[in-house]
N, C-alpha and C positions, 0 to 999 in steps of 0.2 A: 760608369758609362759602359753599357753593353754593346756588343758588336754582332753583326750578321757575319757568319764565317763560311763563305762559299767561294773562296779564292778571289777571283776578280770581283765578285759581287759582295763586297765587304764595306759596310758603312757604319760608323759610330753613331749612336743615338744622340741627337743634339738635346742637351738638358734633360728634361723629363719627357721629351718626345711630343709635347703638346704645345708649348709656348716658346716664343723667341724673345729674349730680353731686349730692352731698348738699346739700339746701337749695335746689336749683334746680328750675325747672319748665319744661316745654315750653310756650312762649307760644302764643296763638292764631294768630300769623302764622309759627310754626315747625312743624316736623314731624320725626319720626324717619324711619328708612328706610321705604320703602313696605310692606315685609313686616310690620314692627312696627305701622305705622299701620293697615294692614288688620286686623290682629289686635285692636287696641284698638277699632277701629270696630265689629267684630263683638261685642265686649263691650257696647258701647252698645246694639246691637240686642237682645241678651239682656236687658239691664237694663230696657228699655222694654216688653218683651213682656208682662210680667205685667199691668201697668195698661192698656196700650193695647188689648190683646185682650179684657180683661174688660168694658170699656165697651160695645162692640158686642154682646158676649155677653149682658149684662144688659138692654140696650135693644132687642135684636132687629135691630140695624143689620147690614148686610153686612160681615163681617169683612175680606174682601179689599179692598173699596172703602175702608174706614176705614184699613187698613194702607197702601194706595196713597197716599192723601192725607196720611197721616202723613209718609211719605217726601218727597212733593212739597212739603208745608208746610215741612219742615226745609230743603229747598233754597231755598225762597223766603225763609225767615228769614235764612239765611246770606248770600244776595245782598243783601237790604235792609240788613242790619247790616254789610255790606262785609267779611265774614269776620273781624270783630273780636270777635264775641260767640258763643262756642261754645254751642250748644244743640240739643236734639232736641225737635221738636214732636210729642207723642203725644196720645192721646185724653184729654180733660179729664173727671175724675170729676164736676165741677160740672154737666155737662150731663145726668147721669143723671136727676136729679129732674125737670127740665122736660120731658125727652123722654118719661119715663113719664107725667107729668101730661097731656101733649098727645097721648098715643098714640091716644085715641079719635077724634081729628080726622083721623087717617090719616098715613101715612108722609111724604107731600108736605108737610103742615103742620108736622111735626116738623123737616123739613129747612129750611123757611122760617124757623123759629125760630132754627136754627143760623146761617143766613145773616144774619139780623137782628142777632144777637149779634156776629157777626164785623164787620159794618159799623159797629156802635156802638163796638167796640173800636178799629177803625181811626180813627174820628172822635176818640176820646179820645187816641190816639197823635199825631194831627196837632196837637191842642191842647197836649199835653205838649211836643211838639217846638217849638212856637211860644213857649209861656209858661214851660216848665221843669217839672220833676217836682213842685215844691212845690204846684202847683195841685191835685194829687190829694189831698194831706193837708188842704187847705182845704175842698174839697167833700165829701170822704169821710174824716173823722177816724177813728182806730182804733176808737172806740166804735161807730161805724156799720158800718165794714167788718167787724169781728169778729162783730157780730150777724148780718149778712147771710150770711157764710160759714157760721156755725154753723147757722142755720135751714135753709140749703140741704141740709146733710148730715143733720140730724135729721128733716127732712121725710120722708126715705125710710125711717125706722125701721119703719113698718108693713109696707112691702114686704119688707124683710129678714126680719122675723119670720114673715111668711106663707110665704115660700119655705123657711125653716128648718123650720117645722112640717110641711111637705109630706113631707119625708124626714128626720126628726130624727136618725137614726143616721148617715146619710151626712153631714148637716150638722155633726154633732158631731165626727166624724172630721176633716172639712175644717177646721173652726175650730181644733181642737186642733193639727193639723199646722201651720197658719199661725202659731199662737202659739209653738210649739216652734221652728220655723225662724227666726222673726223675733226672738225673745227669746234663744234659746240659740245660734243660728247666728252665724257670723262672716263678715266680708267679703261676697262675692257671695251666699253662702247666705242671709244676713240680708236683703240687699237684694232678693233674689228670693223672699222668704218667702211672699208671697201666691201667686205662680205655682207654687211647689213645693207649697204646701198644696192648691191646686186640682188639681194633677196627682195628689197623694196621694188626694184625695177621689174623683177620677174613677176611679182604679184600684180603690179600695175599692168604688165603685158597680158597676163592671164585674164584679168578683169575686162580689159579693153579688146580682147580677141586678137592679140598680136603674137600669140604663141604659134609655132609651126603646126600645120595639120598633122594629126597623128601623134602629137606629143603625149597626150594622156594615154593613148593605146601603147606607146612604146614603154612608158613607165610601168603600166599594168602588166605588160608581157614579160618584163625582165624578172628573173627569179630572185628570190631573197638571198640564196646561197649559190655560189659558183666560183670557178677559177678565173683569175684575171687573164686578159689576152696577152700572149707572149709573141714577140716578133724577133727576127734576126737582122742585125745591121749589115749594111753594104757600104763599101768605102769608095766614094767618088771624090776626086781631088777638089772639085769645085765646092762641094758641101763641107769638106774638111777645112778648106781655106777660109770659108766664111764663118766657120764655127770657132776657130782657134782664138780670135780676139776676145772671146768671152772669158778666156783664162785670166785676162787682166782684171776683169771685174771680180772673178772668184778669188783671186789673190787678195785684192783690196778688202773684200768682205770677210775672208777668213782671218787675215792679219788684224783687221779692225775688231773682229769678234774676240780674238785672244786678248787684245789690249783692253777692251771694254770689261771683260770678265776679270782680268787682272786687277783693274782699278776698283771694281765693285766688291771683290772678295778680299782685297788687300794682299794678294799673293802674286808674285812675279811668275807669270806663265809663259814668258817669251820662249823658253826652251821647247814649248809644245807647238810653236808656229809651224815648224817643218812637218810634225806629225799631223797637224790639222789640215795642211794642204794635201798631204798624202792620203789622208782618210777621206776628204771630200772628193779628191780625184778618183779614188777607188769606188766610192759611192756612185759617182757619175758614170764610171765605166760599167758598173753592174746594172745601173738603170738603163743606159743606152744599149747594153748588150742583150736586154730582154724585152725592150719596148717602152721604157719610161723616159721621162725628161730628166735633164741634168739637175744636180742638187747644189745647194749652198747653205751656209749657216744663216740663221734667221734673226733679224733684229726684233721681230714681233715677240720672240721668246725671251729676249733680253728684257723687254718691257715687263713680261710676267715675272721674271726673276727679281727685277727692281721693285715691283709692286709687292711681292710676297716675301722678299728677302730670303728666299730659299734657292740655293744654288746647287742643291743635291743632284748628282747624276742619277740617283735612284728614280727621281721623278721623270727623267728623260727616258729611262728604260720603260717605264709605264706608258709614256706617250708613244714610243716606238711600237710597242706591242699592240696598243690600241689602234694605231694606223694600219698595221699589218692585218688586224682582225677586220677592220672596215673594208679593206681591199677585196675581201671575199664576199662582198654584198653587191652583186651586179645592179640591183635596183637603184642603189645609190649613184652609180655611174650613169645610169640611164636618166636619172633626174637632172644631173649636171648638164647633160647634152641637150636638154630642152631649153636652155638659156638662149633667148633670141638675139639677133645681131645688134639691135638697138641697145640692149643691156650691155653687151660686150663693148660697143662703141663708147658708151658713157663711162664705163670703167676704164677702158683703154686710154681715153683722153687723160685721165689722171695718172694711171700706172706708167705709161710710156714717158710722160712728162717728168714723173718722179725719178725715173732712171736717168734721164738726161740731166736733171738738176743735181743728182748725186755727183756727177762729174764736176759741175760748177762748185759744189760744196767742197770737193777735194781740192780744187784750186784755192778756194777761200780759206779753208782750214790750214793750208800749207803756205798761205800768203804768196802765191805765185805772182811774180811781177810782170804785168802785161805792158809796161813801158819798155820792157826789153824786147827788141824786134825778133829774137829767136823764138821766145815763147809765143809772141803774137802771131807771127807768120805760120809757125808750125801748127798751132791750134786752129787758126783760121782755115788753112787748106784742108786739114783733116776733117773739120766739122762740115765744110761744104761738100766734100767728097762723100761723107756719110749721110748727111741730111738729103742731099740731092740724089743719093743712091747711084753714084757714078758706076756704070756698068760697062766693062770691056771684056773682050774675049782674047786671051793670050795663049797661043799654041793650042787652040781648041778648048781651053779651060774658061768657063764662064764665071767671072768674078764680079761681085757687086760692091756697093759703097762701104760696107763695114770692113771688108777685107782691104780695100784700097786705102781707106782712111787710117786704119790701124797699122798696117804694114808700112805705109808711107811715113807716119810720124815716128814710128820706132826706128826706122832706118834713117830718116831725114833729120831728126832732131840732133843727134850727135854730130852729123856733118855740118849743119847750120851753126851749131855751137862752136865747132872747131874753126869755121870760117870767121865767126864773129870775134873770137878771142885771139886769133892769130893775124887776121888781115883787117878787122874792123876796129870798132871803138870799145870792145868788150873786155879788155884786160882786167878791169876792176868792176865789171857789171855784176849785179846780184841776180841770180836766177830764181 
């Protein structure tokens, strides 16, 4: 068994470097031949494209900058987790709602919210590293976590339907294509269902004359090689407050990723949970600090690992370097920004709903009991505040539904539980 010996970049060759025996997997500290590893790394880039590029498209963030810090963030993640936890950091859907909510404050304020969320996630990672992963379940039980994740997704519903109504035929074709690819497709086709649906919608829009005027000229004018756009964050309390609830989603995604990889590789990686949170937080800080959207671990890439049985972190270094390279192709970013509103509406109808249903899945997987009035009342109030986008100004600070719903349930849930167990009928209740 030979080894690549470059300090951190050290992987044992799995078997003969060409084949994987039945029932075996290529572990994080192993790799196949470099030719095969590069091919698998390219698959990871394709898998993350659909989601990572849609976030800046929907929020108006620079595509190339977001892609650059997606690659950089992945490298940071691999270094901090010491190449033990294979993961790609792509754009987090959870940031869409707060970025749109704070858009009126300016791009700098939006970036400040991203940086604040990243710093908060790093702080959580340090606490988890010190006290263990159990502290997360104590402070944010599934009843609370599920509600926050759900309201973040459903808060965007009005935005999705507005874009859909702008170009209903284009949106319908896009939505239908996404459904067909995702439900009827197999393997990579199913995992790339959203991306393929968006491409189908874009082609339909182009054929029917529904692209914006000057789209072709904008693509032609963009150079093939150039630097991404860099911007400086500004910190506005309103933007920060509406962005912080995203941390709940990022925690759930990162901890879930650690558990998933542990199960698939047969290795207990719980000790890396704190490092994963710190790494994703730092990746988000770097992205927001220069003009990109916040990052998170990607379920799409777990699908690639499950399909290939290759969990080698070497493939993720290939994917990260590929993303960084593409970030210096401005023509690519110009093409993304020609996607019309109808296509975005069709895709958003699925994406935003999926975020909301992820919260429902958290309740379901953890068997949250909604016969218990604490869970029922806390979730009901938080969801309506988020979905209805409750907006209030407090001491001159403009706060919207995501902030009110999230802060309300985090602060109110323990109070309601205390009242129920000390003054109500909840002494033996199951939460």
